[in-house]
VOPAGU-2260 file (C-alpha; in pm, 1 decimal, decimal comma):
REM VOPAGU-2260
SITE   aa  ch    i         X         Y         Z
SITE  UNK   A    0    -508,5    1235,9    1065,6
SITE  UNK   A    1    -241,3    1018,3    1229,9
SITE  UNK   A    2    -411,6     720,5    1094,8
SITE  UNK   A    3    -420,4     845,6     748,7
SITE  UNK   A    4     -53,9     993,3     774,2
SITE  UNK   A    5      52,1     631,0     910,6
SITE  UNK   A    6    -140,6     466,2     634,4
SITE  UNK   A    7      13,7     726,4     346,4
SITE  UNK   A    8     362,2     642,2     485,9
SITE  UNK   A    9     605,3     420,4     275,9
SITE  UNK   A   10     640,2      98,3     413,4
SITE  UNK   A   11    1004,2     -89,3     347,3
SITE  UNK   A   12     862,8    -446,3     378,2
SITE  UNK   A   13     570,7    -405,3     131,1
SITE  UNK   A   14     775,5    -154,4     -64,6
SITE  UNK   A   15     418,3      47,2    -110,0
SITE  UNK   A   16     217,2     269,9     155,2
SITE  UNK   A   17     -95,0      59,4     287,8
SITE  UNK   A   18    -307,9     257,4      92,6
SITE  UNK   A   19    -201,9     175,8    -199,5
SITE  UNK   A   20    -179,9    -201,3    -104,2
SITE  UNK   A   21    -586,3    -177,7      -1,5
SITE  UNK   A   22    -702,8      91,4    -249,3
SITE  UNK   A   23    -485,9     107,5    -502,8
SITE  UNK   A   24    -432,1     470,8    -523,5
SITE  UNK   A   25    -158,9     721,5    -393,0
SITE  UNK   A   26    -285,6    1025,4    -231,4
SITE  UNK   A   27      16,8    1172,3    -131,3
SITE  UNK   A   28    -101,4    1380,1     179,1
SITE  UNK   A   29    -393,8    1548,0     -32,7
SITE  UNK   A   30    -746,6    1565,6     138,5
SITE  UNK   A   31    -949,7    1277,6     251,6
SITE  UNK   A   32   -1281,3    1413,1      12,6
SITE  UNK   A   33   -1028,2    1370,6    -269,6
SITE  UNK   A   34    -947,4    1066,1    -217,3
SITE  UNK   A   35   -1274,3     955,9    -270,8
SITE  UNK   A   36   -1314,9    1117,8    -574,9
SITE  UNK   A   37   -1006,6     940,6    -697,2
SITE  UNK   A   38   -1004,1     661,2    -975,4
SITE  UNK   A   39   -1052,4     340,1    -806,9
SITE  UNK   A   40    -778,4      43,4    -951,7
SITE  UNK   A   41   -1006,8    -243,1   -1082,9
SITE  UNK   A   42   -1066,8    -555,2    -869,7
SITE  UNK   A   43    -893,8    -786,8   -1104,3
SITE  UNK   A   44    -595,0    -559,1   -1078,3
SITE  UNK   A   45    -611,8    -554,6    -750,5
SITE  UNK   A   46    -549,8    -905,7    -690,2
SITE  UNK   A   47    -230,1    -880,9    -882,7
SITE  UNK   A   48    -114,9    -614,4    -644,9
SITE  UNK   A   49    -191,1    -836,1    -338,7
SITE  UNK   A   50      -4,2   -1106,1    -494,7
SITE  UNK   A   51     292,9    -874,0    -533,8
SITE  UNK   A   52     271,4    -753,1    -197,9
SITE  UNK   A   53     236,6   -1088,7     -44,7
SITE  UNK   A   54     585,7   -1177,0    -249,2
SITE  UNK   A   55     741,0    -820,2    -104,3
SITE  UNK   A   56     656,5    -935,7     280,0
SITE  UNK   A   57     821,5   -1306,8     255,3
SITE  UNK   A   58    1135,1   -1129,2      68,0
SITE  UNK   A   59    1136,3    -893,0     407,2
SITE  UNK   A   60    1060,2   -1189,3     614,5
SITE  UNK   A   61    1356,9   -1360,9     501,3
SITE  UNK   A   62    1613,1   -1026,9     531,4
SITE  UNK   A   63    1489,0   -1010,8     896,2
SITE  UNK   A   64    1535,0   -1384,5     936,2
SITE  UNK   A   65    1920,1   -1368,2     830,6
SITE  UNK   A   66    1965,3   -1042,4    1100,2
């Protein structure tokens, strides 16, 4: 349950939740059973999402280097 809570929490570096980054859905503390019934983002959209997340991580690393 703690792992689910962490993965469902907003991450400043990627500006999304880790669950959304991996599955393309954002369950917002709904039950895990409901998570399995949620419509999952198609693979072609996940590729675009991962490119966006990579850009967010790069930006976060550059901000971190400034401090």
